[in-house]
C-alpha positions, -999 to +999 in steps of 0.1 A: -003+000-001+014+037-010-001+067+006+005+099+002+011+119+034+021+152+033+054+161+016+068+127+015+052+092+001+054+070+030+047+028+021+033+011+045+047-026+052+028-049+070+055-075+088+038-103+068+044-086+037+075-077+045+104-088+015+137-101+023+151-071-001+131-048+014+142-060+053+180-056+036+169-019+029+159-007+061+190-031+078+212-010+058+194+023+069+199+017+104+235+003+103+237+041+084+226+055+114+235+033+146+267+025+134+274+012+174+250-007+165+261-021+132+265-060+149+227-062+154+212-044+124+237-059+104+219-093+110+181-083+116+159-049+123+140-064+153+159-049+185+157-076+210+137-098+191+108-076+192+098-077+157+074-051+146+043-047+134+042-026+106+066-004+095+068+026+073+091+036+047+099+064+024+126+055-002+144+077-025+159+059-058+147+025-050+172+034-013+150+034+016+158+072+034+135+068+062+117+042+083+099+037+117+088+001+131+057-002+152+057-029+176+024-037+184+018-052+223-005-058+253+019-046+283+007-040+318+007-005+338+001-008+374-022-042+372-040-029+338-033-049+305-030-020+277-026-027+244+002-001+231+018+009+194+061+007+201+078+027+181+108+008+168+140+024+154+128+058+137+159+068+114+164+088+089+191+093+068+216+127+077+212+142+039+173+146+053+176+153+089+154+186+098+130+182+071+103+169+087+101+133+076+112+123+106+078+139+123+060+126+092+068+090+100+062+094+134+028+113+131+016+087+104+028+057+121+006+070+148-021+071+125-022+035+116-017+029+152-051+045+161-067+030+132-063-002+145-077+008+175-050+011+199-054+039+225-016+051+231+018+049+217+048+044+240+092+048+231+122+052+246+147+071+239+177+091+253+182+118+264+193+142+236+158+132+220+133+138+241+123+173+232+122+162+197+093+141+211+082+162+229+076+187+199+050+159+185+032+158+219+049+129+235+047+128+271+077+118+297+062+089+316+081+089+351+079+057+366+097+023+367+097+003+336+105-034+336+111-058+308+122-095+300+161-092+288+177-122+267+174-145+298+137-139+301+145-125+334+122-096+343+144-065+349+144-030+349+151-010+312+187+005+314+189+039+327+194+059+301+159+051+283+137+079+289+098+065+285+075+086+262+037+080+257+013+103+236-024+093+233-039+088+207-076+089+222-090+112+249-080+086+270-053+096+297-020+075+300-033+049+331-005+050+359+015+026+379+049+011+370+049-005+333+057-046+330+066-047+292+057-083+290+085-088+268+120-072+255+119-037+249+114-027+212 
């Protein structure tokens, strides 16, 4: 499915429709944008084995230059089960940064999640990106967030990660500590 949204033409790809060629093109982008994680992205797009439900990409001359993956998962906030759309690997090639592509990828990925009936988006970022996401109406969630590590042990997410959420409907994000009920994304 290809849809024109705002300035950039974004392509929505359901994970079940992901081709090996597109997977490799996205991994190439991720390796360029996250050089410290080449050992992961050289092999997979799935951060901590959490596969996205769908991805949005922007291509120029058959090259992926923008991408965001969205992981749909049932987490717990306090004792409440909550279905969220988790942002995974927002990436824009350096030459296109500050042109609005990242903002459009974020906006349209959450619009798609809302159409699927999801009420909240959740992401994890480093402190340097917090203001960018705040400018898109994401809000920092001040609570303990737990995940399952590679051994399956429930641990707190690394301290460097800031948890942020966005309300996609007129429902406040539930309070309480968060358990991702799996690895982070």
